[in-house]
N, C-alpha and C positions, 0 to 999 in steps of 0.2 A: 649506597649506605653512607650516612654521615658519621665520621669517626668522632668519638667523644672521649675526653680525658677522664681519668679516674676521679679527679676533683669534681668534674661536671656531674658524673654519675652519683657521687656522694651527696653533692648539693641538691641534686634533683630528688633523690630518695628522701632526704630530710625535709625538703620543701613539700613533697606530697603528703607527708605525715602532718605537717603544719596546716596544709590546705584542707584536709578532710573535715574539720569542724565547721568550715565556712561554706561547704558545698551544699547547695540547695537545688541546683539545676542538674537533672540526670540526663537530659537530652540537649544536644546542640545542633545548630544548623550551619552548614558551611555557606559562605558567600564569596563569590569571585571578586577580587579587587581590580580586575581588568578583564576586558573581553577576550584577551589573549590567554588568560589563565583558565585552566580546566579544573573543575572541582575534583579533588582527589578521591579515588575509590578507597575502600577499607584496605585492600591488599597493597595499594601504593603507600598509604599513610603509615604502615607499619615500619617502613624503613626510614622515615623522616621524624626526628624528635619534635613533638608538638611544641616543645619549649622554644624552638628556633624557627617558627614560621609565623607569618603575619595573620593576625586575628582581628575581628571586630568585637569589642567588648561593650556591654552596657554597664551602667553604673554599679549594679550589684556584683557583676563579675570583676570589675576593677577593684572594688573594695575587698573581695575575697582574696585575690592574688596579692594585693598590697598588704593585707593583714598577715597572710602566710609568710611573706618575706620578712615583715617586722618580727613575727614570732620566731622565725629562723634566726634572725639577728639576736634576739633576746636569748635564745637557747645557746647560741655560739658564745656569747658573753665576751667578745672582743671584736675589734674592727670598726669600720666607719659606715654610718647609714646616712644617705642623702635622699631627701624626699621633696617633691614639689607639690604645692597645694593650690595652685592657681591664684588664690587670694588667702590672706592670713585669717580671714573670718572662718574659712573651712578648717583651719588648724585647731580652733578652739574646742571642737568636738573630740579631738584626739589628744588634748593637752596632757591628761593624766597618763595615757599610754606612752607618750613620748618622754615624759619625765622619767618614767621607769626605765625606758630604753637608754636614756642618757646616763643612768646610774650603772648600766651594765656594759656599755660600749666605750670605746676610746673617743669617739666623736659622733655627734648627731647634728646634721646640718639641714635646716628647713628653708626652702626657697618658696617665695610667694610674692604677690603684688599687695601693696597696701602698707599699713602701719604694723610693725612687728609687735608681738605681745611684750609687756614689760615684766620685769622681775623674774626672768627665766634665764639666768646666766649660764646654766648648765647646757643650754642648747644654742647653737650658732644659727641666728636668723639672717638670711641673705635676701634683701629686697630684689625683686626682678626688675631690671631696668629696661628690658626690651619687650615690647608688647607681644611679639611672636612667641616668646617663651611661655606666656600665660596659657597657651593652648596645650602645653605638654603636661602629662601626668607621669612622673618618674619616681620609682622607688628603687634605690640602688644600695646594695649591701656588699661590702668587700672586706674580707679578712684573709689571713694567711692561707687558709685551707677551704673556706666556704665563700662562694661568690653567687650573687643573684641580682637580676635586674628586671623590672617591669618598665618598658619604655614605650609610651603611647602618646598620640597626638589627637586632640579632639577633631572629629571628622564632620560634625554638624555645627549649627550655630545656636544651639539651645543654651539658655542661661540657667534653667532649672536643673539641678544635678540629676534627678531621676530620668530626665529626658536626654541627657548627654550620651553620645556614642563616641567611642575612641577606637582608633586604628593603631595597631602596634604589635608588640611581641614581648615575651619574657624569655630570659636566657640564663644559663648558668656557666657560660663560657668565660673563663678568666680574662681572655684578651678583650672581649666585648665589654665586660664590666669595667676593666681598668682603663680602656680607651675612653669610655664615657665619663668615668670618674675624673680623668685628666682634663677633659673638656670643661667639666664643672669647675675645676680648680682655676682654669684660665678665665672662665666667665666671672668667677668671684673676684678676679683681679681687675675687672672692668674692660677686658679685651673684647670689644663688641664684634670684631671680625670673626670671632668663633661662632657667632650666631649663624652667619651665612654658611659656614662650614658644617654646622649642625644640620641645617636645612638641606644641604647638598648631599651629605654622606650618610646621615643617620635618620632623617625624617622618614617615618613609616609611609608605606605606599597607601594612597587614598583610593577608595572605590570610585568607579566611573559614575555610578548613579547613587543618589541618596533616597530613591523611592522606597527601598525596602527597609529603611532604618527603623520605622515604627514597629516592625515585627521583632526587632531586637530588644525592644523595651518591655516586652511581655515575657515573663518567665515561661519557659517551655515545660 
């Protein structure tokens, strides 16, 4: 049984409340990320927090978890939110949402490739300088008592958002959240060596085969 702190449990409960409005998929299918991994049975899964194991997400699931963390941040009304959008064009669809978040939080930082939006001084835009970082989809929220992160990496080569599949996890562990927040602070200072550390210690496990990915793109 994995032990969880009271802060994790509190963050998880509040996250689940925020997630409910975005849930459309009532069934999910487990996929092994390695031939050595066994698909967990229901009796085994009960002792492992779903928030701390590797998943494969389609675009719809990624949006649901991302928005739930953003809503959790909005509800908490303090702390820092870090989000990556792969390219700044993807941020334009969320502009109003993030303007409102910036009014509620201590800091909102958006990472992406391309030209940052103009006339939005309330949000810190950080251009991605390393091509490997454009494959990550991260939503990180850290505050004194509430912590949450979605940390995923694109697992296929699709360019069209609905066809993208991501491998990764979400967590409410304060140590995980603050460790990754610290890495982003170092990256924003231009310390490129952090990227290789990212890849070595934090990169989500990729599946052995991509053959089943199309099944993830169809809502169950």
